[in-house]
N, C-alpha and C positions, 0 to 999 in steps of 0.2 A: 193582410192577415187580420182576421176578425172573428168574432163569435157568430155562431149560426143564429138565425132569426127565431124568436120565441114562437112564433106562429107556424113554423115550417111544416110540421107534421101533425098539426090539428086535424082531429077526426080520424087518426090512425090508431089502432089498438094493438099493442105488443105484450107479449109474455116474455120475460127474460128468466132463464133457468140456469143456474150456476153463478154464484155471486163472487167470483174470484177477481183475478187481475183484469179480465176483460169484461165479465158481466156487470159488475156494480157500476163502473164508469158508463157502460152502455145505457143501463137503466137511468141513471141520472142525466145523461146527455139526452136521452129520449124525452123524458119529462120536460127538460129546458127547451125542447123544441116543440112542445105543445101536445105530444102524444099521451094517450091514456096507457099507462104501464103497469102490469102486475108482475111481481118478482117472487122467485121461490128458490130455495137451496135446501137440499136434504140435510144439511148440517144446521143445527140450531144456532150456534155461534155466527155462522154467515148470515143467517136471517136477522140476527139482533143487530148486525152491523148495518143493515139496510135501513137506518133510520130516516123517517120522512118519506119512505116509499110505501106502496100498498103491497103487503106481504100476503101471499095466498096462493094455493095451488091453483094454477090457471084454469079459466073456462075458455075452452078452445073455440067455441061458437063465436063467429064474428071477428076472429083475430086476424089482423093483417099478416102477422108472421110470428112464429116461435123463434126467438133469439136464443140459441143453446150454446152454452160455453164450449170452446173447442174440445176440452178434455172429457166431455160427456158424450159417450156413443148414441147415435141414433140408429145404428143398424148392428154391425159387429164390434166387439164379441157378443154383446147382449144389449138391445136398445133400453135406454132409460124409459121407464113406463110412460112418462109424459111425451117423449119423443115418439114412442110407439103409438100413442093415442092421436098425436098431431099428424102422423103419417096416415093413419086410418081415416082422419077427418079432413085430409088434403090441405092441411094448413102448411104453408111453406116453412121449411126449417133453414134459417139463415145464420150467418156470423156478423160480427160487428163490422168487419170490413166492407161487407155488401151494403150495410146500412150508411156507412160513410159515403160511399159512392152515390147512394140515392140522395142523401142529404146535400151533398155538393152540387149535384145536378138540380135538385129542387130549389136550390138557393140561387140558381142561375150562373154559377161558375162554370167555366170551360177548362179549369185546371186539369192537367194531365196526370195520369196514374202510371207509376212504374212499380212493377211486381217482381219480386225475386223468390225462388224456391229452390229446393234440392235438399239432399240428405245432409250434406255438410257444406259449411262456407257461406250460407246464405246471410248469417248476422254480419259477418265481416263485410261481404259485398253490399249489403244494404247500408251500413253505416259508412262505408267508403263512397258510395255513390252520393249520399246526402252531403258528405263532406266536400266532394268535388263540385257539387251544385252550389253550395254555400261559398266556396272559394271563387266560383265564376259569377256570384251575384245573382244566382237564380233562387227566387223564393221557394222554400220547400218545408214540408213537414214529413218526418220519418217515424214510423212505428208499426203498429199491428202486432205481429208475433214477437218483434223485437222491441223493448222498451216501452214507449207510451202506447196505451190501448188505442184502437183505431178512432173510436168515437171521442177520445179525449184531444185529438188533433184540432187545430184551428182551421177556419175557413180560409182558404187561399183564393186569390183572384186569378183571372184568366192565365196569367203568365206564370203561375205556381206549378209546382210538381209534388205529389205525393208519392213518397218512396216507401212501399210497404213490403216487409217480410211476411211471406205467406207460408204457413205450414200446410202439409196435407190435410190436417184436420179441418183448417179453415177453407181450403179450396174445394172440399166436399159440399161447402155451404154458401156458394156464390151463385147468384141467379142472373144478375144484370151487369155485374161489375166487369169493366172492359179495360185491360191494360194497354196503353199506347205503346209502352215498352215492357217486355216480359222476359225474364230469364230463368231457366231451368239449368242448375249447375251440374248436378250429378245425381246418381241413384245407386243406392246399395241397401241391403235388407234392412228395413227398420219399420216399426209399427205395424207388423204383419198381423198381429192379433186384431188391430182395428180395421185393416183393409183385406184380410182374408189371405192374400198371396202377393207376390211381386207384380202380377198383372193388375191387380186391384189398386196397389200403392202407385204404380206408374199411371194408371188412370186418373187418379186423384190429382197428382202432380201435373198432368197435362192440362188440367182445367186452367192453368194459369194463361194458357193461349187461347182459351174459349172467347168467341165473339171479336177476336182480332180482326181487322180488315187489312186490305193491301196497302193501306197508308201507316200500319203499325209496324213494330220491329219485334221480332222474336229472336233471342239469343239462347243458344243451347250448348252445354259442354258435351263432348263426344269421347270422353276418356274411359266410359264404361259401356258394356253392351246395351244396357236398358236405354240409357240416354242416346246412344247412336241410333238404336231402333226408332226411338221418338223423333230424332232429327230427321231420319229418312223418310218418316211418314208425313213430315211437315212440308208444304209446298215450297216455302222459302223460309230460311233462317240463317242467322250469322252463327258460324260454328267456332267454338273457342276449345282450345286444349292446352293443358298445363306444359305440354311437351313443345309447343310452338311459341309460348310466351316467354318474354324476357323476365328474369328474376326482379322483383321490385326492389328499388333502393329503399334504405331506411330499415331500422330495427324492428318496426311494428308489423312488417309483413313478410316474415321469413318463409323460405320453402317453396316448392314447386306448387303446392296447393294454392298458395296465396298468389302465385303467378297467374293461375286460372281466374281467381277472384279479381285481380286486377284487370285482366283481359275482359272479363265480364262487365265490370263497372265502367271501363273505357269505352267498350261498345255500346253500352247503354247511354252514357253521357254524351257520345257523339251523336247518337240518335236523337237526343233531346236538344241538340244544337250547341253544345258546350265545345270551345276550341281546344285544340291539343296542348297548347300552352297552359290553359287553365287546369286541364286534366292532370298534366304533369306536376303542377305545383300542388294540386289537391292530393296526389299520391305521396309526394315528397313530405307533405306536412300532416298527413293522417296519424292521429294520435294512437290508435289501436282502440280495442274494446276490453272492458273488464271481463276476466275469465276466458279470454281467447289468447293463448300464449302471452299473457300479461306478465311483463317483468316487475316483480314486486319487491325484491331485494337483491343485494349482492353481498355475500358473506365470504370473506377470505378469498376473494377472486371467483367465487362460484355463483352464477346467476340461479335465482329462485324464480321459477316460472309457474304461474297459476294458469292452467289450461282446463279449468273445472267444467267448461262447457263441453268437453269431450265425453259424451255420455254413451258413446259406442266405439267398437274397436276401429272402425274405418276413420273416425275423426281422430282417435289417438295416433293412429299410423302416421297421420300429417305431422303431428308433433314429434314423434320419435325420429321421423326422417331428417329433422333439422339439426340433430346433435349426434355427436360420435361417442360420448362417454357420459352416461346418464344414471343418476340415482332417481328411480321411479317411484312415485307413489300412486297406487292404482286400487280399485276395488269399490265396492257398493253392491247395487243389484245388477248383475250381469245380464246383457242381452243375449238372444239366441245365438248360439255359436261361440260364445265366450271370447277368448283372445287368441285362439289358435292362427288366426289369419295374420297376427302380428310376428309370427316366428322369424320372418326375415330380419327384423330389427332387433331380435333378442341379443345378438352378439354386442350390441351398442350398450347394454344394460349392465352396470357394474354391480347393481344390488336393487332389488324391488322390495318396497315395504307395502304390505296389502292390508287394506282396511275393509270393514263393512260385511254385510250379510254373506256375500259370495267369495270371500278371500280364499276359502279352501279350494273352490272351483278354479280359481286363478292360479292358486299355488300348484295344483295337479298339472296344469298345462307347462308351467315354468319348470317344475321339477323334471318333466319328460324331456324338456330341452335343455336341462342342466344350467338353468339360470339361478343365481344365488338369490334367495329371497327369504323374508321373515313375515309371518303373520302377526301383525301388531295390534289389530281391532280398530283403534280410533285414530283420527286424523292428528289429534294432538300428539299422541305417542310416535306416529309416523314421522312427524316433523323433528321431534327430538332426536329420534334415532337416526334419521337420515342427515341431520346435522353433524351428529357425532361420527357417522360414516364418512361423510364428505370431508371432514377436517382431518381424518386419519388416512384417507385413500392416497395411494400412490401408484399412478399419477392421479393428480387431482381431477374430479369430474368437471365436465363443462357446465352441468345444470343439476339442480334438483328440481324435477318436474313432476307436478301434480297433473296428470292427465288420466283420469280414472278409468277410461273405457267402460264405465258402468253408470247406470242412473244412480241418483242420490237419495231416493225416497226412504231408504232404510234407516238412515241416520240424519238426514237433514230435509228441510222443507223444499229444497231445490238445489240446482247445481250452483246458483248464485250465493246461497248461504254457505255452501261447502266452500267456495272460493274465497268468500269474505273472511271465513275462519282461517284458511290457509294463509291469506295475506296478512292478517292480524298476527298470526303465529310466526311468521317468517320476519315481519317487521320487529316483533318482540325480540327475536334472536338477534338481529342486526343491531 
């Protein structure tokens, strides 16, 4: 494991637009590899943070590529003006994961790439696979949509493996990246404003299998109709289902959905040459991820679970299915369809405390199904009232569960800030 050579991309010109979690590290890494880089962000504060870089609206003529932050659209619902100009000028629009692959190969490394995507479960599967590889002594670097930005990862030698979580936004912007092992876990409606419809969303996800050869491995979940259609259209793929998988041992991987995640990580690890013994040890010792059914406190025998990463109803369904008697904290910016699909789990909810912009939308659904609920506004109030309810309930609930089924942008900078606040509040109570 080492740094990339300083001359690696000399003579190449890139524009990086969007200086957030992925963009700013990408710009600095490209400069460190010898490329000529111009950066831009529509927000003045982000431009000010780009100290030492050339900040200017990019000149597209002669660009090797435009590196566009995943969250900035290049087509739907409305293209960013710079992206629109780049498309008109036939300048490639790529993501930082594509550049990682370019840099690794330019450095002469034959390190393999493992990619994971899906609507839900990709973060857990990515982290679990990386943990299994580490347990087995296989050099690896994990990141991209999860954790470390792709171009902040170190250069691996030929025996190394890059384990990359790939969002649909990123998969739209790969051109040469080939995954030796690729997994598509599941598909449910999400990001439809960006992809137009489910067909467009599925098309973006399918790009994880692009450029695979008959020596590579495709792994695909078949528990939803969209994924099954994709599996049927692939000539060869390892099919996985939560219904055929054993429940994982250990507290950090509860529920059938995690059985599917474990099956996916197991199939990928085997394809990468890891023994079943090392895989089992990795599963048993996996510590879990922050904000994914993370146990943050136990108060008077009640577990407090931080599942802030559940930003849509399908993800929250996975958490609700794991417990029988739940004090539920939910709300934020609701996704299309709201929480009606969670109705089968409503009998498990002793009381719901609703926060954020669309609390009233969720309340209407809960009222229709006669679920006890309170609109409380803020997470701090929700935690306080949930604690009082849990302490007085008979029988005592299994959990106080933050699994919002909504995005967090109305009150927080992201799901991670929301989860961090919940963890701090719960620990303060404890």
